[in-house]
C-alpha positions in Angstrom: 165.2 164.8 170.3 162.7 164.6 173.2 162.1 168.4 173.0 161.4 168.1 169.3 158.8 165.4 169.9 157.2 167.4 172.7 157.1 170.5 170.5 155.5 168.5 167.6 152.9 167.1 170.0 152.0 170.6 171.2 151.5 172.0 167.6 147.8 172.2 166.6 146.7 169.8 163.9 145.7 172.4 161.4 145.2 169.9 158.6 142.0 168.4 160.1 139.7 171.3 159.2 139.1 171.6 155.5 136.7 174.4 155.9 138.9 176.6 158.2 138.7 179.4 155.6 135.0 179.9 156.1 134.7 182.9 158.4 138.5 183.1 158.8 140.3 186.3 159.8 143.4 186.6 157.5 146.1 189.1 158.6 148.0 190.6 155.6 151.7 191.2 156.0 153.6 193.4 153.6 157.1 192.2 154.4 159.2 195.3 153.5 157.3 197.6 155.9 156.4 195.1 158.7 159.4 194.3 160.9 163.1 194.8 160.2 165.3 192.3 162.0 168.8 193.3 160.8 168.7 197.1 160.7 168.9 197.6 157.0 165.6 199.5 156.9 163.7 196.8 155.1 161.3 194.3 156.7 162.1 190.6 156.4 161.0 187.1 157.1 162.8 186.9 160.5 161.0 190.1 161.4 157.7 188.5 160.6 158.6 185.5 162.8 159.2 187.9 165.7 155.7 189.3 165.4 153.9 186.0 165.0 153.0 185.8 168.7 151.4 189.2 168.5 149.4 188.3 165.4 148.2 185.1 167.1 147.2 187.0 170.1 144.8 189.1 168.0 142.8 185.9 167.2 143.8 185.8 163.5 143.3 182.4 161.8 145.9 182.9 159.1 148.6 185.3 157.7 148.8 186.3 154.1 152.4 187.3 153.1 152.8 189.6 150.2 155.6 188.8 147.7 159.0 187.9 149.0 160.3 186.2 145.9 163.3 187.2 143.9 162.5 190.4 142.0 164.1 193.5 140.6 161.4 195.3 142.7 160.1 197.5 139.9 156.7 196.9 141.4 157.8 195.9 144.9 157.9 192.2 144.3 154.9 191.9 142.1 157.4 191.5 139.2 158.9 188.0 139.9 162.2 186.6 138.5 162.1 183.3 140.4 158.9 182.0 141.8 160.7 179.3 144.0 163.2 181.3 145.9 163.3 184.2 148.5 164.8 187.5 147.6 167.9 188.0 149.7 166.5 191.3 151.0 163.9 189.3 152.8 165.9 186.3 153.9 166.3 182.7 152.7 164.2 179.6 152.1 165.4 178.3 155.5 163.9 181.5 157.1 160.7 180.8 155.3 160.6 177.2 156.6 161.1 178.5 160.1 158.3 180.9 159.6 156.0 178.1 158.5 156.9 176.0 161.5 156.5 178.8 164.0 153.2 179.9 162.5 151.8 176.4 162.7 153.0 176.0 166.3 151.0 179.1 167.1 147.9 177.9 165.3 148.3 180.2 162.4 147.9 179.1 158.8 150.2 180.6 156.1 149.0 182.0 152.8 151.4 183.5 150.3 150.9 185.7 147.2 151.0 184.0 143.9 151.7 186.5 141.2 151.1 184.4 138.1 149.3 186.6 135.6 152.7 188.1 134.7 156.4 187.9 135.4 159.2 190.4 135.5 160.8 191.1 132.2 164.0 189.8 133.8 162.5 186.4 134.4 164.4 183.6 132.4 161.1 182.6 130.8 160.6 186.0 129.2 164.2 186.4 128.3 164.0 183.2 126.3 160.6 184.1 124.9 161.7 187.5 123.5 164.9 186.1 122.0 163.2 184.8 118.8 159.8 183.8 117.4 160.6 180.1 117.3 162.3 179.3 120.6 160.6 176.8 123.0 159.1 179.5 125.1 158.1 181.8 122.1 154.4 181.4 122.9 154.7 181.6 126.7 153.8 185.3 126.7 151.2 187.4 124.8 152.9 188.6 121.6 151.2 190.3 118.6 152.2 191.9 115.4 151.9 195.7 114.9 149.1 197.1 112.7 150.2 198.1 109.2 151.0 201.6 110.4 153.2 200.3 113.2 150.8 201.0 116.1 149.8 198.5 118.7 147.4 195.7 117.7 144.4 197.2 119.6 143.3 199.8 122.0 143.9 197.9 125.3 145.3 200.0 128.1 147.5 199.4 131.1 146.2 200.0 134.5 149.4 201.9 135.2 148.8 204.2 132.3 149.3 204.2 128.5 149.0 201.3 126.1 149.0 197.7 127.3 151.5 196.9 124.5 155.2 197.4 124.5 157.3 197.2 121.3 160.2 194.7 121.4 162.9 195.3 118.9 164.3 191.8 119.0 161.1 190.0 118.0 159.7 193.0 116.1 156.4 192.4 117.9 154.4 193.9 120.7 154.0 192.1 124.0 151.1 192.7 126.4 151.4 194.1 129.9 148.4 194.9 132.0 150.6 196.7 134.5 154.2 198.0 134.0 156.0 197.4 130.8 158.5 195.5 133.0 155.6 193.0 133.8 154.9 191.1 130.6 151.7 189.0 130.7 151.9 185.2 130.6 149.9 183.4 127.9 147.5 181.2 129.8 146.1 179.8 126.5 149.4 177.8 126.4 149.0 174.7 128.5 152.7 174.5 129.1 152.4 177.8 130.9 149.6 176.5 133.1 151.6 173.4 133.9 154.6 175.4 134.9 152.6 177.6 137.2 150.9 174.6 138.8 154.4 173.2 139.4 155.2 176.4 141.3 152.1 176.0 143.4 153.0 172.4 144.3 156.5 173.6 145.3 155.1 175.8 148.0 152.4 173.4 149.1 155.2 170.8 149.6 157.0 173.3 151.9 153.9 173.5 154.1 152.0 176.5 152.8 148.3 176.4 153.6 147.0 178.5 150.8 147.5 181.3 148.3 146.3 184.8 147.5 146.0 184.8 143.8 147.0 188.2 142.5 144.8 189.7 139.7 143.0 186.4 139.3 140.7 187.7 136.5 143.6 188.9 134.4 144.9 185.4 133.4 143.2 185.1 130.0 142.7 187.5 127.1 140.7 187.2 123.9 142.8 185.7 121.2 140.9 187.7 118.7 142.5 190.9 120.2 139.2 192.9 119.6 139.2 196.5 120.7 137.5 197.2 124.0 134.3 199.3 123.6 134.0 202.7 125.2 132.3 202.9 128.6 129.7 205.6 129.0 130.8 208.3 131.5 127.9 207.5 133.9 129.1 203.9 134.2 132.7 204.7 134.9 134.1 203.5 138.3 137.4 204.5 139.7 137.7 201.6 142.2 140.4 199.9 140.1 142.2 202.8 138.6 142.2 206.5 139.6 139.5 208.7 137.9 142.2 210.5 136.0 143.3 207.3 134.3 141.7 206.7 130.9 141.7 203.0 131.7 138.3 203.7 133.2 137.0 204.9 129.8 136.8 201.4 128.4 134.6 198.4 129.1 137.2 195.7 129.5 135.5 192.9 127.8 138.4 191.4 125.9 141.6 192.0 127.9 140.5 190.4 131.2 137.6 188.5 133.0 137.4 186.0 130.2 135.3 182.8 130.5 138.4 180.7 129.7 139.6 181.3 133.2 137.0 179.0 134.8 138.6 175.8 133.4 142.1 176.9 134.7 140.7 177.6 138.2 139.2 174.1 138.3 142.7 172.7 137.5 144.1 174.9 140.2 141.5 173.7 142.7 142.1 170.1 141.8 145.8 170.6 142.8 144.8 172.3 146.1 142.5 169.4 146.9 145.5 167.0 146.9 146.6 168.7 150.1 144.5 168.7 153.3 142.9 172.0 154.0 144.7 174.0 151.3 142.7 177.1 150.2 143.0 180.1 148.0 141.6 183.6 147.8 141.5 185.5 144.5 141.8 189.2 143.9 139.2 190.3 141.4 139.9 193.7 139.8 136.9 194.5 137.6 135.0 197.8 138.2 131.9 196.8 136.3 131.5 193.1 137.1 133.5 192.5 140.3 130.8 190.7 142.4 129.6 188.7 139.5 133.1 187.4 138.9 133.6 186.7 142.6 130.4 184.6 142.5 131.5 182.7 139.4 135.1 182.0 140.6 134.0 180.7 144.0 131.2 178.5 142.8 131.6 174.8 142.3 135.2 173.4 142.2 137.1 176.6 141.8 138.8 178.7 144.4 137.3 178.9 147.8 137.2 182.7 148.2 137.7 185.9 146.3 137.6 189.6 147.1 136.6 192.5 144.9 137.3 196.3 145.3 133.7 197.2 146.3 134.9 198.3 149.7 138.4 199.3 148.6 137.6 202.2 146.3 137.5 205.9 147.1 133.8 206.0 147.8 133.1 206.6 151.4 131.4 203.9 153.4 127.7 204.3 154.1 124.7 202.2 155.0 123.4 202.5 151.4 126.8 201.4 150.0 126.9 198.3 152.4 123.3 197.4 151.6 123.8 197.6 147.9 127.0 195.5 147.9 125.5 192.8 150.1 122.2 192.6 148.3 124.0 192.4 144.9 126.3 189.7 146.1 123.5 187.8 147.7 121.6 187.7 144.4 124.5 186.5 142.2 126.3 184.2 144.7 124.3 181.0 145.4 127.2 179.1 146.9 130.1 181.6 146.5 132.2 182.9 149.3 133.6 186.4 149.6 136.6 187.6 151.6 136.0 191.2 152.5 138.6 193.9 153.0 138.5 197.6 153.8 142.3 198.2 153.4 145.3 196.6 151.8 148.6 197.5 150.1 146.8 198.6 146.9 144.8 201.5 148.4 144.9 204.2 151.0 144.2 203.0 154.5 140.5 203.3 155.3 141.1 205.3 158.4 142.4 208.1 156.1 140.3 207.2 153.0 137.0 207.4 154.8 138.0 210.3 157.0 138.1 209.1 160.6 138.1 212.5 162.3 139.8 213.2 165.6 136.5 214.0 167.4 135.6 210.4 168.0 138.2 208.6 165.9 138.6 205.6 168.1 134.8 205.0 168.3 134.4 205.4 164.6 137.2 202.9 163.8 135.8 200.4 166.3 132.4 200.6 164.5 134.1 200.1 161.1 136.0 197.1 162.5 132.8 195.6 163.9 131.1 196.1 160.5 133.9 194.3 158.7 133.7 191.4 161.2 130.0 191.1 160.8 129.9 190.7 157.0 129.0 187.2 155.8 132.2 185.7 154.6 135.8 185.8 155.6 137.9 189.0 156.2 141.3 190.3 155.4 143.0 192.7 157.9 145.9 194.8 156.7 148.8 195.1 159.0 148.2 198.0 161.5 144.5 198.1 160.7 143.8 196.8 164.2 145.6 199.8 165.5 143.6 202.3 163.5 146.7 203.5 161.6 146.4 206.4 159.1 148.0 206.4 155.7 151.7 207.4 156.0 152.5 210.9 154.7 155.5 211.0 152.4 157.1 213.8 150.4 157.0 213.2 146.7 160.8 213.0 146.5 160.6 210.1 149.0 158.2 208.0 146.9 159.5 204.8 145.3 156.4 203.1 144.1 156.2 203.5 140.2 152.5 203.8 140.2 152.4 206.3 143.1 155.0 208.4 141.3 152.9 208.5 138.1 
């Protein structure tokens, strides 16, 4: 009992600083490839706990843990079947509680991924929704009738290739999926959906989570008019979100994402965060044409505290002109917004490989890149191993498991 009291007294009072996220260094952990604690070849929560002292020694302010929720793993956890439980491959809720406690003891805040623009097609919500057109959750996902000739309702495309619409034989309708067909999009125009997702957020806040990384934050709403996206002139195409070979880049995505309806929901989300001392969120903005403008809009006023775009995550090599253009653009559009900058994460090739750190002065080059990242106005995300200058792992095609990578 006395040991518990002494330990509690030694733990830093992380709740007192509501602005901890300003200028914070957030260390991203991708659980399955981080630390395996039981020898099954898959990283897990206990493995993360083992590495927390090392992460704290780097001077990180927080960790961001990529999805560890129950999932069939069609998209490595970004297809969730239960938002409020841990997938057995990663551990248990008790393991997560221990992770929270140990992180806080070391002075680290804990942010977790919230993947709420879509679920897995195996989620109970979607199973009920697809069962009929008149069940209680019939309108929880984005459904639309076929055109008279049986084709999809419009020309919207999936980032992962092909149409953003999948035919369902039970409902005799198409459902929308911005990513894999196994990742149906939730209908944020339905307030019941918003309420359910805010309940999920509260569940984790009550467990002691300090914040969230909101996956695909600008994909929550679509235009209910289902208008076709217009074509994008070739000279304006940008392959920072999808590879250049993907026709997704051929459209100006005006109607399938980045909709103004999102602002009101983000204000609801922020109101919930504000009920908890020092809770914060960072949103992932995937929009090749308007990324920085969206970051500015989403982080102004009473919305999320931070966002990041793909301006430094695309294939274009880093240069003084590139940095100057991005910073000047953001400075013009963001009066009180706050960016969280990143050079690498789980979605892209590591920048040590992407930007061509040669062997001649590899260490010096990567030190300069790290210094540049740390000097940018805003907060920063460091991807696991980035502090070591790791290159992208080289895998044979037959060893690939990621559906997008295989395509």
